C-alpha positions as CSV (number, residue, x, y, z in Angstrom):
1,M,35.0,-63.2,69.7
2,S,32.7,-60.5,71.1
3,T,30.9,-61.2,74.3
4,E,28.1,-58.7,73.7
5,Q,24.7,-60.2,73.6
6,P,22.6,-59.4,70.6
7,Q,19.5,-57.4,71.4
8,E,16.0,-58.4,70.5
9,G,15.8,-58.9,66.8
10,G,19.3,-60.3,66.4
11,H,21.1,-56.9,65.8
12,K,23.8,-55.3,68.0
13,K,24.6,-51.6,68.4
14,P,27.6,-50.2,66.4
15,P,30.6,-49.2,68.6
16,I,30.9,-45.5,69.5
17,P,33.8,-43.8,67.6
18,T,36.6,-42.2,69.5
19,P,36.4,-38.3,69.3
20,A,39.0,-36.7,67.1
21,K,41.7,-34.8,68.9
22,K,41.5,-31.1,68.5
23,V,44.7,-29.5,67.2
24,P,44.9,-25.7,67.7
25,A,45.5,-23.6,64.5
26,Y,48.9,-21.9,63.9
27,N,49.1,-18.5,65.7
28,I,45.4,-18.6,66.4
29,E,46.0,-16.2,69.3
30,R,47.3,-13.5,66.9
31,R,44.9,-14.1,64.0
32,G,41.7,-14.6,65.9
33,D,39.3,-16.7,63.8
34,R,40.9,-15.8,60.4
35,L,43.3,-18.1,58.4
36,Y,45.3,-15.1,57.0
37,Q,46.8,-11.8,58.0
38,V,45.1,-8.7,56.3
39,Q,48.1,-6.4,56.3
40,T,50.4,-9.0,54.8
41,L,47.8,-9.8,52.1
42,H,47.4,-6.0,51.2
43,K,51.2,-5.7,50.9
44,W,51.5,-8.6,48.4
45,F,48.5,-7.3,46.4
46,A,50.1,-3.8,46.1
47,I,53.5,-5.3,45.1
48,S,51.9,-7.5,42.4
49,S,49.9,-4.6,41.0
50,L,53.1,-2.4,40.7
51,L,54.9,-5.3,39.0
52,L,52.0,-5.7,36.6
53,L,51.9,-1.9,35.8
54,V,55.7,-1.9,35.2
55,F,55.4,-4.9,32.9
56,T,52.5,-3.4,30.9
57,I,54.4,0.0,30.5
58,G,57.4,-1.9,29.3
59,T,55.4,-3.9,26.8
60,V,53.7,-0.8,25.4
61,L,57.0,1.1,25.0
62,K,58.6,-1.9,23.3
63,D,55.7,-2.2,20.9
64,Y,55.7,1.5,20.2
65,S,59.4,1.5,19.2
66,R,59.0,-1.3,16.7
67,E,59.9,-0.4,13.1
68,W,56.5,-1.2,11.5
69,K,54.9,1.0,14.1
70,Q,57.0,3.9,12.9
71,Y,56.0,3.2,9.3
72,Q,52.3,3.1,10.4
73,R,52.6,6.5,12.1
74,Q,54.3,8.0,9.0
75,F,51.6,6.5,6.7
76,N,48.8,8.1,8.9
77,E,50.5,11.5,8.8
78,I,50.8,11.3,5.0
79,S,47.1,10.3,4.7
80,V,46.0,13.2,6.9
81,R,48.2,15.6,4.9
82,N,46.8,14.4,1.6
83,T,43.2,14.6,2.9
84,V,43.7,18.2,4.0
85,Q,45.3,19.1,0.6
86,D,42.3,17.5,-1.3
87,A,39.8,19.4,0.9
88,L,41.6,22.7,0.2
89,A,41.7,21.9,-3.6
90,V,38.0,21.1,-3.6
91,R,37.2,24.3,-1.8
92,E,39.3,26.4,-4.3
93,N,37.5,24.7,-7.2
94,T,34.0,25.1,-5.8
95,D,31.7,27.6,-7.5
96,F,30.0,29.0,-4.4
97,T,27.7,31.1,-6.6
98,K,26.4,28.0,-8.3
99,Y,26.2,26.2,-5.0
100,S,24.1,29.1,-3.6
101,Q,21.8,28.9,-6.6
102,L,21.4,25.1,-6.2
103,Q,20.6,25.6,-2.6
104,A,18.0,28.2,-3.5
105,D,16.5,25.8,-6.1
106,L,16.4,23.0,-3.5
107,N,14.5,25.3,-1.1
108,T,12.1,26.3,-3.8
109,A,11.5,22.6,-4.7
110,T,11.0,21.8,-1.1
111,E,8.3,24.5,-0.8
112,A,6.6,23.3,-4.0
113,E,6.6,19.8,-2.6
114,K,4.9,21.0,0.5
115,Q,2.3,22.8,-1.5
116,S,1.8,19.8,-3.7
117,S,1.4,17.6,-0.6
118,A,-1.3,20.0,0.7
119,Q,-3.1,19.9,-2.7
120,I,-2.9,16.0,-2.7
121,N,-4.3,15.9,0.7
122,E,-7.2,18.1,-0.3
123,L,-7.9,16.0,-3.4
124,E,-7.8,12.9,-1.3
125,E,-10.4,14.4,1.0
126,K,-12.6,15.2,-2.0
127,V,-12.2,11.7,-3.3
128,A,-13.1,10.3,0.1
129,A,-16.2,12.5,0.2
130,L,-17.2,11.4,-3.3
131,N,-16.7,7.8,-2.4
132,A,-18.9,8.2,0.7
133,R,-21.5,9.9,-1.5
134,W,-21.3,7.1,-4.1
135,I,-21.7,4.5,-1.3
136,R,-24.9,6.3,-0.1
137,V,-26.2,6.5,-3.6
138,D,-25.4,2.9,-4.3
139,Q,-27.1,1.9,-1.0
140,D,-30.2,3.9,-2.0
141,Y,-30.2,2.2,-5.4
142,R,-30.0,-1.3,-3.8
143,N,-32.8,-0.5,-1.4
144,T,-35.0,0.8,-4.2
145,K,-34.1,-2.2,-6.3
146,A,-35.0,-4.6,-3.6
147,K,-38.3,-2.8,-3.0
148,Y,-39.0,-2.9,-6.7
149,D,-38.3,-6.6,-7.0
150,E,-40.5,-7.3,-4.0
151,E,-43.4,-5.3,-5.5
152,K,-42.9,-6.8,-8.9
153,Y,-42.9,-10.3,-7.5
154,A,-46.1,-9.6,-5.6
155,Y,-47.7,-8.1,-8.8
156,E,-46.7,-11.1,-10.9
157,E,-48.0,-13.5,-8.3
158,A,-51.3,-11.6,-8.0
159,L,-51.6,-11.5,-11.8
160,A,-51.0,-15.3,-12.1
161,H,-53.8,-15.9,-9.6
162,N,-56.0,-13.1,-10.9
163,A,-56.1,-11.5,-7.5
164,S,-58.2,-8.4,-6.8
165,N,-55.3,-6.2,-5.8
166,K,-53.3,-6.8,-9.1
167,D,-54.1,-3.3,-10.5
168,K,-52.9,-1.6,-7.3
169,L,-49.7,-3.6,-7.3
170,K,-49.2,-2.8,-11.0
171,E,-49.2,0.9,-10.2
172,G,-46.4,0.4,-7.7
173,V,-44.3,-1.5,-10.2
174,D,-44.8,1.1,-12.9
175,K,-43.8,3.8,-10.5
176,T,-40.5,2.3,-9.3
177,G,-39.4,0.4,-12.5
178,Q,-37.6,3.3,-14.2
179,L,-34.7,3.1,-16.7
180,I,-35.5,-0.5,-17.5
181,P,-38.3,-2.1,-19.5
182,Q,-41.1,-3.9,-17.6
183,D,-41.6,-6.7,-20.1
184,A,-39.4,-9.7,-19.6
185,A,-37.8,-9.7,-23.0
186,G,-37.0,-6.0,-22.9
187,R,-35.7,-6.2,-19.3
188,Y,-33.3,-9.0,-20.0
189,Q,-32.2,-7.5,-23.3
190,T,-31.3,-4.3,-21.4
191,L,-29.4,-6.4,-18.9
192,Q,-27.6,-8.0,-21.8
193,W,-26.4,-4.7,-23.1
194,L,-25.4,-3.6,-19.5
195,M,-23.2,-6.7,-19.3
196,F,-21.8,-5.9,-22.7
197,Q,-20.6,-2.6,-21.2
198,M,-19.3,-4.2,-18.0
199,G,-17.4,-7.0,-19.8
200,G,-16.3,-5.2,-22.9
201,I,-16.6,-1.5,-23.2
202,G,-15.3,-0.6,-19.8
203,P,-12.3,-2.9,-19.5
204,M,-11.1,-2.6,-23.1
205,F,-11.5,1.2,-23.3
206,G,-9.6,1.5,-20.0
207,Q,-6.7,-0.6,-21.3
208,L,-6.5,1.5,-24.4
209,G,-6.5,4.6,-22.3
210,F,-3.4,3.3,-20.5
211,F,-1.5,2.8,-23.8
212,S,-2.8,6.1,-25.4
213,K,-2.4,8.6,-22.5
214,F,-0.6,7.1,-19.5
215,A,2.6,5.1,-18.9
216,G,2.0,2.8,-21.8
217,K,2.2,5.7,-24.3
218,A,6.0,5.6,-23.9
219,Y,6.4,1.9,-24.8
220,E,8.4,1.4,-27.9
221,D,6.6,-1.8,-28.8
222,K,3.2,-0.7,-30.1
223,R,1.7,-4.1,-30.4
224,P,-0.2,-4.0,-27.1
225,R,-1.6,-0.7,-27.9
226,D,-2.7,-1.8,-31.4
227,R,-4.3,-4.9,-29.9
228,Y,-6.6,-2.7,-27.7
229,V,-7.2,-0.3,-30.6
230,A,-8.5,-3.2,-32.7
231,E,-10.7,-4.4,-29.8
232,A,-12.1,-0.9,-29.2
233,R,-13.0,-0.6,-32.9
234,R,-14.7,-3.9,-32.8
235,L,-16.8,-2.9,-29.8
236,L,-17.6,0.5,-31.4
237,G,-18.7,-1.5,-34.5
238,V,-21.1,-3.5,-32.4
239,L,-22.6,-0.3,-30.9
240,E,-22.7,1.3,-34.4
241,Q,-24.7,-1.6,-35.8
242,R,-27.1,-1.7,-32.8
243,L,-27.8,2.1,-32.9
244,A,-28.6,2.1,-36.6
245,G,-32.2,3.4,-36.8
246,R,-32.5,3.6,-33.0
247,A,-32.4,6.6,-30.6
248,W,-30.9,4.6,-27.8
249,L,-29.7,1.0,-27.3
250,M,-33.2,-0.2,-26.5
251,G,-34.9,1.9,-29.2
252,D,-36.9,4.9,-28.0
253,A,-36.5,4.0,-24.3
254,Y,-33.5,5.6,-22.5
255,T,-32.3,2.9,-20.1
256,I,-29.6,2.0,-17.6
257,A,-27.6,0.4,-20.4
258,D,-27.2,3.9,-22.1
259,I,-26.2,5.4,-18.8
260,A,-23.5,2.8,-18.3
261,T,-22.1,2.8,-21.9
262,F,-21.8,6.4,-23.2
263,P,-19.7,7.8,-20.4
264,W,-17.0,5.3,-21.5
265,V,-17.4,6.4,-25.1
266,R,-17.1,10.1,-24.0
267,N,-13.9,9.2,-22.0
268,L,-12.4,7.3,-25.0
269,I,-12.4,10.3,-27.3
270,G,-12.1,13.0,-24.5
271,F,-10.1,12.0,-21.5
272,Y,-8.1,9.2,-23.1
273,E,-7.6,11.3,-26.3
274,A,-8.0,8.2,-28.5
275,G,-10.6,9.4,-31.0
276,E,-8.2,9.6,-33.9
277,L,-6.5,6.4,-32.9
278,V,-9.7,4.4,-33.1
279,G,-11.1,6.3,-36.1
280,F,-14.2,7.5,-34.2
281,A,-15.4,9.3,-37.3
282,D,-16.1,5.9,-38.8
283,F,-19.0,5.4,-36.3
284,P,-21.6,8.1,-37.0
285,N,-24.4,6.4,-35.1
286,V,-22.3,6.2,-32.0
287,G,-21.4,9.9,-32.3
288,R,-25.0,10.9,-32.8
289,V,-26.3,9.1,-29.7
290,L,-23.3,10.3,-27.7
291,E,-24.2,13.9,-28.6
292,A,-27.8,13.3,-27.6
293,F,-26.6,11.7,-24.3
294,L,-24.4,14.7,-23.4
295,K,-27.4,17.1,-23.9
296,R,-29.6,15.4,-21.4
297,P,-30.1,17.7,-18.3
298,A,-29.2,15.0,-15.8
299,V,-26.0,14.3,-17.6
300,V,-25.1,18.0,-17.8
301,A,-25.7,18.3,-14.1
302,G,-23.7,15.2,-13.3
303,L,-20.7,16.3,-15.3
304,N,-20.6,19.4,-13.2
305,I,-20.3,17.5,-9.9
306,P,-18.0,18.6,-8.3
307,K,-18.2,22.0,-9.9
308,R,-15.6,22.7,-12.5
309,G,-13.5,25.8,-12.2
């Protein structure tokens, strides 16, 4: 039983352990603070490397002398010999005169392609310039249209209230409201024929152009083409009936509806080369008005932009 008295709090100190005995390392006076000898380690490393090299050389030589390796080398020699013979045979059978001609044709085609690329780039620049010009013209039209609508609304309001400035406002409306009738009935009838062009003449004539001049011309099945031929004839029949006894779509007044419609009629029989296909001779009134349309000075000037060669 321990005779130590517990300290305050009821706990006693743990006993102090006995220090471990220091045992000197083997040959520490020769090795210093290292646990190995450097020279001995280098010797064993060199011996093991030499043994590994000898073992590797022996393995390679043994593998090289195997029977299937000999067959593999013979097969490779035969393959090389056959390839050389084939190359010599091809060289003997090659017509170098024809080869030189083909090479010259290739060079000529390459030069033509470069020239065509330059022409395409030039045309793309012209198209971009025309698009920019169209955007400006369209913007001017929209601005003018907005101004006209504003003046027309002011005039109608003044007319409804019998204002004193109604006559002055009417002069402004008459000045800006060109190519479209001023009365409500004539105005909306003109817009009706304009929508007729946008929803019928333009899309259907364009589809017929695809099947009469472009890629669709080569299709063996002619039913799609005949469908648009029939639709184009129907639309021409509507125009023919409308133009009977009239100078233009709206009678004597040349309007925006005529400007939108007859360029498509011109393209149908001209650019699309579909006049005979649709029997354009069956629509004399359409032909008469188209002829009058193409004689107008503004149309003549417009067809020469850009200038034709």
